[in-house]
C-alpha positions in Angstrom: 119.7 173.6 73.0 118.7 172.4 69.6 116.1 169.8 68.7 117.9 166.7 67.6 116.9 164.0 65.2 118.4 160.5 64.4 120.8 160.5 61.4 123.8 158.4 60.4 125.9 160.7 62.7 123.7 159.2 64.4 122.2 162.4 65.6 122.6 166.0 64.3 121.0 168.9 66.0 118.7 170.9 63.9 119.8 174.2 65.5 122.9 175.6 63.9 125.6 176.8 66.4 128.4 179.0 65.3 131.9 177.6 65.0 132.9 179.9 67.9 130.2 178.5 70.1 131.2 174.9 69.4 134.9 175.6 69.7 134.4 177.4 73.0 132.6 174.3 74.5 135.1 171.8 73.1 138.0 173.7 74.7 136.4 173.1 78.1 137.1 169.4 77.6 140.9 169.9 77.2 142.0 170.1 80.9 140.6 166.6 81.5 142.3 163.3 80.7 141.5 161.5 77.4 141.3 157.8 77.7 139.0 155.0 76.8 138.6 152.8 79.9 135.6 151.1 78.5 135.6 149.4 75.0 132.9 151.0 72.8 129.7 148.9 72.6 126.0 149.3 72.1 125.2 149.2 75.9 127.5 152.1 76.8 126.4 154.0 73.7 122.9 153.8 75.0 124.0 155.0 78.5 125.5 158.1 76.9 123.1 158.8 74.1 122.5 162.2 75.7 125.8 163.6 74.3 124.1 164.3 71.0 121.6 166.7 72.6 123.9 168.8 74.7 126.5 171.2 73.5 127.2 173.1 76.8 130.0 171.3 78.8 128.5 172.2 82.2 125.1 170.8 81.3 126.9 167.6 80.0 128.6 167.1 83.4 125.2 167.5 85.2 123.6 164.9 82.9 126.6 162.5 83.5 126.0 162.7 87.2 122.3 162.0 86.8 123.0 158.9 84.7 125.7 157.6 87.1 123.2 157.7 90.0 120.2 156.4 88.0 122.1 153.5 86.3 124.5 152.8 89.2 127.5 153.2 86.9 131.2 153.7 87.6 131.8 157.4 87.7 135.2 157.3 86.0 134.2 155.0 83.2 131.0 157.0 82.5 132.9 160.3 82.5 135.6 159.0 80.1 133.1 157.4 77.8 130.6 160.2 77.6 133.2 163.0 77.5 135.1 161.3 74.6 132.0 160.6 72.6 130.7 164.2 73.2 134.0 165.7 72.2 134.4 163.7 69.0 130.7 164.2 68.0 130.6 167.9 68.4 134.0 168.4 66.7 132.6 166.4 63.8 129.5 168.6 63.7 131.7 171.7 63.5 133.9 170.2 60.7 130.8 169.2 58.7 129.4 172.7 59.2 132.7 174.1 57.9 132.5 172.1 54.7 128.8 173.0 54.2 129.6 176.7 54.3 132.2 176.5 51.5 131.5 177.6 47.9 131.3 174.6 45.6 130.2 172.3 48.4 126.6 171.0 48.5 125.2 169.1 51.5 123.3 165.9 50.9 119.5 166.3 51.1 119.0 163.1 53.1 120.7 163.5 56.5 120.3 159.8 57.1 122.6 159.0 54.1 125.3 156.8 55.7 127.7 157.0 52.7 128.0 160.7 52.0 127.8 164.0 53.7 128.3 166.4 50.8 129.3 166.9 47.2 132.4 168.8 46.0 132.1 169.6 42.3 129.4 167.0 42.1 131.6 164.3 43.6 130.0 162.7 46.7 132.1 162.4 49.8 131.7 161.2 53.4 134.1 162.9 55.8 136.0 161.5 58.7 138.1 163.4 61.2 140.8 161.1 62.6 143.8 161.5 64.9 147.1 160.4 63.3 146.9 156.7 64.1 149.5 155.5 66.6 149.4 152.0 65.1 150.4 153.3 61.7 154.0 152.0 61.4 155.5 155.3 60.0 155.8 158.9 61.1 154.0 162.0 59.8 156.6 162.9 57.2 156.4 159.4 55.7 152.6 159.4 55.7 152.5 162.8 53.9 154.8 161.4 51.2 153.0 158.1 50.9 149.4 159.3 51.2 147.8 156.3 49.5 149.4 153.9 52.0 147.9 155.8 54.9 144.5 156.0 53.1 144.4 152.2 52.7 145.3 151.8 56.4 142.5 154.2 57.4 139.9 152.4 55.3 141.1 149.0 56.6 141.0 150.0 60.3 137.8 152.1 60.2 135.1 151.3 62.7 133.0 148.3 61.9 129.9 150.1 63.2 127.0 151.6 61.1 129.2 154.0 59.1 131.5 151.3 57.7 131.8 151.6 53.9 134.3 151.6 51.1 132.9 154.7 49.3 134.5 158.1 48.6 135.8 159.7 51.8 137.8 162.8 52.7 139.9 162.2 55.9 140.8 165.2 58.0 143.8 164.0 59.9 145.1 165.8 63.0 148.7 165.6 64.3 150.3 167.3 67.2 154.0 167.4 67.9 153.5 166.3 71.5 151.4 163.3 70.5 148.2 164.7 72.0 146.6 164.7 68.6 143.0 164.6 70.0 143.4 168.1 71.4 143.5 169.6 67.9 139.9 168.5 67.3 138.9 171.5 69.5 140.6 173.9 67.1 137.8 174.5 64.7 139.3 177.7 63.4 142.4 175.7 62.4 140.1 173.2 60.6 138.4 176.1 58.9 141.7 177.5 57.6 142.9 174.1 56.1 139.6 173.1 54.7 139.1 176.5 53.0 142.5 176.1 51.4 141.7 172.6 50.3 138.3 173.5 48.8 139.7 176.6 47.1 142.4 174.5 45.3 140.3 171.4 44.8 140.8 169.3 41.7 139.6 165.8 41.0 143.1 165.0 39.7 144.5 165.3 43.2 142.3 162.5 44.5 143.6 159.1 45.2 141.9 156.1 43.5 141.7 153.2 45.9 140.9 149.6 44.8 139.7 147.1 47.4 139.6 143.3 47.5 136.1 143.1 46.1 137.1 145.3 43.1 135.2 148.2 44.6 136.9 151.6 44.0 136.8 154.9 45.9 138.1 158.4 45.6 139.8 159.6 48.7 142.2 162.3 50.0 143.6 163.7 53.3 143.4 167.2 54.6 146.1 167.7 57.2 145.6 169.8 60.4 148.8 169.8 62.4 151.0 172.0 64.6 
């Protein structure tokens, strides 16, 4: 287990795991249901803060049980909340690691920087992995042909938590034919393939320039990972 420190993620383990290790653990989450029975809030985030310290799925289950007993929490709600946060966090750690390993990508020096994770050709970017949004009123084909429309939607509907901002962002959007988009977050080797292709062919000219109501502008783009 790595030693973890608070960052904007909000916590990133100092110990580097291989993509294979992270992917192997993420795949252990796939047989279980994926639902949010409890709306995300600071109280439940505090109950499940242990997810940042634990990569191994079996250890996570043990810690869940300890917290359920100690805090007298509903078993189903705690499982869903912790498992989902753990899954999304460690998938994001893997994706950030993929970016950091690519030639031409430079990680930010301050891990607490809430507005950027890395630079590509000296352009700062935050990255966000998102499932294809079910509330977006169009299908995948339309979204790929009208990228800027989806980008505005993603910025508008981003979480209002600590990482909310209107700065440069690369979205990695996952889409599965059966609608279980979340499952693709466990396929880090698939992410690696698409991110490698994107970085290899990167050009500032391909970025979308977004202008928001306060006249703030941002450069953004989408990397698609789909079946």
